[in-house]
C-alpha positions as CSV (number, residue, x, y, z in Angstrom):
1,M,-10.0,-8.4,30.6
2,A,-9.2,-11.2,28.3
3,T,-8.4,-14.6,29.6
4,N,-5.2,-15.2,27.5
5,I,-2.9,-12.4,28.7
6,N,0.7,-12.9,28.9
7,R,1.5,-11.6,32.4
8,T,5.1,-11.5,31.6
9,A,4.6,-8.9,28.8
10,L,2.6,-6.4,31.0
11,P,5.3,-5.1,32.9
12,L,7.7,-4.7,29.8
13,A,4.8,-2.9,28.0
14,R,4.2,-0.7,31.1
15,E,7.7,0.1,31.0
16,L,8.1,0.8,27.5
17,I,5.0,3.2,27.3
18,G,6.3,5.1,30.4
19,R,9.8,5.5,28.6
20,D,8.2,6.6,25.3
21,L,4.8,8.2,26.1
22,P,4.9,8.8,29.8
23,D,1.3,10.1,30.0
24,L,-1.6,9.2,27.8
25,D,-4.3,10.7,29.8
26,D,-4.6,13.8,27.6
27,L,-5.5,11.5,24.5
28,P,-9.0,10.0,23.7
29,P,-9.7,6.6,25.4
30,E,-9.8,4.6,22.4
31,L,-6.4,5.9,21.3
32,Q,-5.2,5.2,24.8
33,N,-6.1,1.7,24.6
34,T,-4.8,1.1,21.0
35,I,-1.5,2.4,22.0
36,A,-1.3,0.1,25.1
37,N,-2.2,-2.9,23.1
38,I,0.3,-2.1,20.5
39,Y,3.2,-1.9,23.2
40,Y,1.8,-5.1,24.8
41,N,1.6,-7.0,21.5
42,F,5.3,-5.6,20.7
43,A,6.4,-6.9,24.3
44,T,4.7,-10.1,23.7
45,T,6.3,-11.0,20.3
46,F,9.6,-9.6,21.4
47,L,9.7,-11.9,24.4
48,A,8.5,-14.8,22.4
49,A,11.3,-14.4,19.9
50,A,13.7,-13.8,22.9
51,Q,13.2,-17.3,24.1
52,K,15.8,-20.0,23.3
53,D,14.7,-22.6,20.8
54,W,11.4,-20.8,20.2
55,V,9.3,-22.0,17.3
56,P,5.5,-21.0,16.7
57,T,3.2,-23.7,17.9
58,K,-0.4,-22.9,16.9
59,G,-0.6,-25.2,13.8
60,G,1.9,-25.9,11.1
61,Q,5.2,-24.3,11.8
62,L,5.6,-22.8,8.4
63,A,2.3,-20.9,8.4
64,D,2.7,-19.9,12.2
65,L,6.2,-18.7,11.4
66,K,4.8,-16.5,8.5
67,D,2.0,-15.1,10.8
68,F,4.6,-14.4,13.5
69,V,6.8,-12.5,11.2
70,S,3.9,-10.5,9.8
71,E,2.6,-9.7,13.2
72,S,5.9,-8.8,14.7
73,S,6.7,-6.7,11.7
74,F,3.3,-4.7,12.2
75,Y,4.0,-4.3,16.0
76,Q,7.8,-3.2,15.5
77,A,6.6,-0.7,12.8
78,A,3.8,0.6,15.0
79,F,6.1,0.7,18.1
80,E,8.4,2.7,16.3
81,A,6.0,5.2,14.7
82,L,3.7,5.8,17.5
83,P,5.8,8.2,19.8
84,Q,6.4,10.5,16.9
85,S,2.8,10.3,15.7
86,I,1.5,11.2,19.2
87,Y,4.3,14.0,19.7
88,A,2.8,15.6,16.4
89,L,-0.6,15.0,17.5
90,R,-0.2,16.8,20.8
91,K,1.4,19.8,19.0
92,M,-1.3,20.1,16.6
93,R,-4.0,20.3,19.3
94,N,-3.2,23.9,20.3
95,Q,-1.8,25.0,17.0
96,D,-4.0,23.7,14.3
97,P,-7.7,24.0,13.4
98,P,-9.7,21.8,15.8
99,W,-10.9,19.5,13.0
100,L,-7.3,18.6,12.2
101,Y,-6.7,17.0,15.7
102,D,-9.8,14.8,15.4
103,Y,-8.9,13.9,11.9
104,T,-5.6,12.7,13.0
105,V,-6.8,10.7,15.9
106,T,-9.2,8.9,13.4
107,Y,-6.3,8.3,10.9
108,I,-3.9,6.9,13.6
109,L,-6.7,4.5,14.9
110,D,-7.5,3.6,11.1
111,L,-4.0,2.7,10.5
112,F,-2.9,0.8,13.8
113,K,-6.1,-0.4,15.3
114,Y,-8.3,-1.2,12.2
115,R,-5.2,-1.9,10.0
116,L,-6.8,-0.4,6.8
117,P,-4.6,-0.9,3.7
118,Q,-2.8,2.1,2.4
119,W,-5.1,2.7,-0.6
120,A,-8.0,3.1,1.9
121,M,-5.8,5.7,4.1
122,K,-6.1,8.0,1.0
123,L,-10.0,8.2,1.4
124,P,-11.7,10.7,3.5
125,P,-12.6,9.5,7.0
126,I,-16.3,9.0,6.1
127,L,-15.5,6.7,3.3
128,R,-13.1,4.8,5.5
129,A,-15.7,4.1,8.2
130,P,-17.4,1.2,6.6
131,L,-14.2,-0.4,5.8
132,R,-13.1,-0.7,9.6
133,F,-15.7,-3.4,9.7
134,L,-14.6,-5.0,6.5
135,S,-11.2,-5.2,7.3
136,D,-9.3,-8.5,6.8
137,A,-7.1,-7.8,9.8
138,P,-9.5,-8.0,12.8
139,V,-9.0,-5.7,15.6
140,K,-6.7,-7.6,18.3
141,E,-7.2,-5.6,21.4
142,I,-7.7,-6.1,25.1
143,P,-10.4,-4.0,26.3
144,N,-9.5,-1.4,28.9
145,L,-5.8,-2.4,28.8
146,Y,-4.6,1.0,29.3
147,K,-6.6,1.6,32.5
148,F,-5.5,-1.8,33.8
149,L,-1.8,-0.9,33.1
150,R,-2.3,2.7,34.6
151,R,-3.9,1.2,37.7
152,D,-1.3,-1.4,38.1
153,R,1.6,0.8,38.0
154,A,0.6,2.7,41.1
């Protein structure tokens, strides 16, 4: 795992995942890890903002505050949208054509992991694939975080 892990955010992320999406084992591993990272980053930004007299400290305060607001807005929106998205994804697994499930998994990853812009989300997946590597927003994930959270809750 990465060296810069907020150990205080891990239990909160685990609790929130357990509340909203009790079991992710039926989902593809890449999606499991993306969901775990979104919940972890949401917990991290929530805990940072909850601290008394907290101010971003990486560089210039105004630039850091802008980055923090942008990041926290993204994670707030993803945190709120993911439970409904996963619920719909699970429903379509058995009811719709099999390709639609795979398409939706790719769509969710492109939106939340690779953060492709809205115009790109209208393209077919094959045309979105190269954009994943050209995206301005780098993938900010801790590898195997879901496995760690899952193992750690036992």
